[in-house]
C-alpha positions as CSV (number, residue, x, y, z in Angstrom):
1,M,25.2,-7.6,4.2
2,R,25.8,-3.9,3.3
3,A,23.4,-1.0,2.8
4,I,23.7,2.7,2.3
5,F,21.2,5.4,3.5
6,L,21.2,8.9,2.2
7,A,18.9,11.9,1.7
8,D,18.5,15.5,0.6
9,A,20.7,15.8,-2.4
10,H,18.2,18.2,-4.0
11,L,19.6,17.4,-7.4
12,R,19.2,20.0,-10.1
13,Q,21.7,19.9,-12.9
14,P,24.3,17.2,-13.7
15,E,27.2,19.7,-13.7
16,D,26.5,20.8,-10.1
17,K,29.1,19.7,-7.6
18,N,26.8,17.7,-5.4
19,Y,25.3,15.9,-8.4
20,Q,28.8,15.0,-9.7
21,L,29.9,13.8,-6.2
22,L,26.8,11.6,-5.8
23,L,27.4,10.0,-9.2
24,D,31.1,9.5,-8.2
25,F,30.1,8.0,-4.9
26,L,27.6,5.5,-6.4
27,N,30.1,4.6,-9.2
28,H,32.5,3.5,-6.5
29,E,30.0,1.4,-4.6
30,K,30.6,-2.3,-5.2
31,D,28.7,-5.3,-3.8
32,L,26.0,-3.1,-2.3
33,D,23.0,-5.1,-1.2
34,A,20.6,-2.2,-0.7
35,L,20.4,1.6,-1.3
36,F,17.9,3.5,0.8
37,L,17.0,6.9,-0.5
38,L,15.3,8.9,2.2
39,G,13.7,11.6,0.2
40,D,14.5,15.0,-1.5
41,I,17.0,13.3,-3.7
42,F,15.5,15.4,-6.5
43,E,14.8,19.1,-6.3
44,C,11.6,18.4,-8.2
45,W,9.9,15.1,-9.1
46,F,6.1,14.9,-9.8
47,G,6.0,11.3,-11.1
48,Y,5.1,11.8,-14.8
49,Q,3.8,8.6,-16.3
50,H,5.9,8.6,-19.5
51,L,8.7,11.1,-19.2
52,T,11.3,12.6,-16.9
53,F,13.4,15.7,-16.7
54,T,16.5,15.3,-18.9
55,A,18.7,16.7,-16.1
56,Y,17.9,13.5,-14.1
57,I,18.9,11.0,-16.8
58,P,22.5,10.5,-15.4
59,I,21.3,9.6,-11.9
60,L,18.4,7.5,-13.1
61,E,20.8,5.5,-15.3
62,K,23.1,5.0,-12.3
63,L,20.2,3.7,-10.3
64,R,19.2,1.4,-13.2
65,Q,22.7,0.0,-13.2
66,L,22.6,-0.6,-9.5
67,A,19.3,-2.4,-9.7
68,K,20.5,-4.5,-12.6
69,S,23.6,-5.5,-10.6
70,G,21.3,-6.8,-7.8
71,T,21.1,-3.8,-5.4
72,R,17.7,-3.5,-3.8
73,L,16.4,0.1,-4.0
74,Y,14.1,1.8,-1.5
75,F,12.8,5.3,-1.9
76,V,11.0,7.2,0.9
77,E,9.2,10.1,-0.7
78,G,10.2,13.5,0.5
79,N,8.6,16.9,0.3
80,H,10.3,17.7,-3.0
81,D,9.9,14.3,-4.7
82,F,6.7,12.2,-4.5
83,N,4.3,10.3,-6.7
84,M,7.4,8.6,-8.1
85,G,5.7,6.9,-11.0
86,P,6.4,3.9,-13.1
87,Y,10.1,4.4,-13.7
88,F,10.8,3.8,-10.1
89,T,8.1,1.1,-9.4
90,E,8.4,-0.8,-12.7
91,T,11.7,-0.1,-14.4
92,L,13.8,0.0,-11.2
93,Q,11.7,-2.4,-9.2
94,C,12.1,0.1,-6.4
95,T,10.1,-0.2,-3.2
96,V,8.5,3.3,-2.9
97,I,7.4,4.4,0.6
98,S,4.9,7.3,0.6
99,N,5.0,8.1,4.3
100,Q,7.1,6.2,6.8
101,Q,7.4,2.5,7.2
102,L,9.0,-0.2,9.4
103,V,11.2,-2.6,7.4
104,E,13.4,-5.5,8.5
105,W,16.9,-5.5,7.1
106,D,19.9,-7.6,8.2
107,G,18.3,-8.6,11.4
108,Q,17.2,-5.1,12.4
109,K,13.8,-3.5,12.5
110,I,14.3,-0.1,10.9
111,M,11.8,2.7,10.8
112,L,12.3,4.7,7.6
113,S,11.1,8.2,7.4
114,H,11.9,11.3,5.3
115,G,11.3,13.3,8.5
116,D,8.8,15.9,7.5
117,L,5.9,13.9,8.9
118,L,7.3,14.6,12.3
119,N,6.8,18.4,11.8
120,P,4.1,19.3,14.4
121,S,2.9,22.3,12.3
122,R,-0.7,21.7,11.2
123,N,-0.2,24.2,8.4
124,Y,2.7,22.3,7.1
125,Q,0.8,19.0,7.2
126,R,-2.2,20.6,5.4
127,L,0.2,21.8,2.7
128,R,1.8,18.4,2.4
129,S,-1.5,16.8,2.0
130,L,-2.6,19.4,-0.6
131,L,0.5,18.9,-2.7
132,R,-0.1,15.1,-2.8
133,S,-3.8,15.4,-3.6
134,W,-5.4,14.1,-6.7
135,P,-6.3,17.6,-8.1
136,V,-2.7,18.9,-7.7
137,T,-1.3,15.7,-9.2
138,Q,-3.5,16.1,-12.3
139,L,-2.7,19.8,-12.6
140,S,1.0,19.1,-12.6
141,R,0.5,16.7,-15.5
142,I,-1.4,19.2,-17.5
143,I,1.1,22.0,-17.2
144,H,4.0,21.6,-19.7
145,P,7.0,20.0,-18.0
146,N,9.3,22.7,-19.3
147,L,7.3,25.3,-17.3
148,V,7.3,23.1,-14.2
149,W,11.1,22.7,-14.4
150,S,11.7,26.4,-14.9
151,L,9.4,27.3,-12.0
152,T,11.2,24.7,-9.9
153,L,14.7,26.1,-10.6
154,W,13.4,29.6,-9.9
155,L,11.8,28.7,-6.6
156,S,15.0,26.7,-5.7
157,S,17.2,29.7,-6.3
158,K,14.9,31.9,-4.1
159,S,14.9,29.4,-1.2
160,A,18.6,28.5,-1.3
161,K,19.5,31.4,1.0
162,N,17.3,29.7,3.7
163,R,19.1,26.4,3.6
164,P,21.9,27.3,6.0
165,I,19.3,27.7,8.8
166,T,17.8,24.3,8.0
167,Q,21.2,22.7,8.0
168,H,21.6,23.4,11.7
169,H,18.1,22.3,12.8
170,D,18.7,19.7,15.5
171,P,16.0,17.0,14.9
172,S,16.4,15.2,18.2
173,P,13.3,16.9,19.8
174,Y,11.2,15.3,17.1
175,L,13.1,12.0,16.7
176,I,13.4,11.0,20.4
177,P,9.6,10.9,21.0
178,F,9.1,9.3,17.7
179,S,11.6,6.5,18.5
180,E,9.7,5.7,21.7
181,T,6.6,4.5,19.7
182,S,8.4,3.2,16.6
183,N,8.7,-0.4,17.6
184,S,12.1,-0.5,16.0
185,D,15.8,-1.1,16.6
186,I,16.8,1.9,14.4
187,V,15.0,5.1,13.4
188,I,16.6,6.8,10.4
189,C,15.5,9.9,8.5
190,G,16.6,12.9,6.3
191,H,14.9,16.2,5.9
192,Y,16.7,18.2,8.7
193,H,20.0,18.6,6.9
194,H,21.7,18.0,10.3
195,P,23.7,14.8,10.9
196,L,22.7,13.1,14.1
197,E,23.6,9.7,15.7
198,I,22.4,9.0,19.2
199,E,20.8,6.2,21.2
200,H,17.6,6.5,23.3
201,H,16.2,3.6,25.4
202,G,18.0,1.1,23.2
203,V,16.9,2.6,19.9
204,K,19.6,3.9,17.5
205,I,18.5,7.3,16.1
206,I,20.1,8.6,12.9
207,A,19.5,11.6,10.8
208,V,21.7,11.2,7.7
209,G,22.4,14.9,7.1
210,D,22.4,15.9,3.4
211,W,24.2,15.6,0.1
212,L,24.3,19.4,-0.5
213,T,27.2,20.6,1.6
214,Q,27.9,17.8,4.1
215,F,27.9,14.8,1.9
216,S,27.0,12.6,4.8
217,Y,25.3,9.2,4.8
218,A,24.8,6.1,6.9
219,E,26.3,2.7,6.2
220,M,25.1,-0.6,7.7
221,V,27.4,-3.5,7.6
222,D,26.3,-6.8,9.1
223,G,23.6,-5.2,11.2
224,T,25.8,-2.3,12.5
225,I,25.0,1.2,11.3
226,K,27.0,4.4,11.6
227,L,27.3,7.8,10.0
228,K,30.0,8.6,7.5
229,N,31.1,11.4,5.2
230,Y,32.1,11.1,1.6
231,I,34.3,14.2,1.9
232,N,36.1,14.8,5.2
């Protein structure tokens, strides 16, 4: 069996380099049993019930093609994309994971996490809970989607200058303690924009990096997992 794990593409516009490379990568994936998307695939996703941003139509169509071909889809919600809505759960028949979850795949117990839940900051966790709360969800559906999209792109451009710092954030101080209580063979996450592949007390720990500048991902073949790069 073969599975791909990737995270943090922060997709915005189809003409962007990272967007094009992700489509190219998925177009070349044949005989893929499962695709695990570990959050922040989209720069903004609020889970509207009956619409989506037009910029995301190409990637959504690619995911639909994969699902139709028999690839099982998993989506771990990130801090930029959550409340995924009926397109994922119904159209794509995607398994959506809101927090973190232990799954069994190809004989391995795998703890899937976006990674932001490991942040020890209480302020961050309060903000995370607020953004997922019922009032905020309802408010996002009242505001016109064009305004939400424009605001998202503006905020994204303002925060882009901070990403190089995040990309060098070693997640091992968070992931090693987490692995000790995970009851898993493998712990895998995104969020930190920092590729990592280590082993601790018999548990394989992987942070997949990102699909912004590193184009890194993890591949599991017949129960063995390792980090890879689409562009060397």
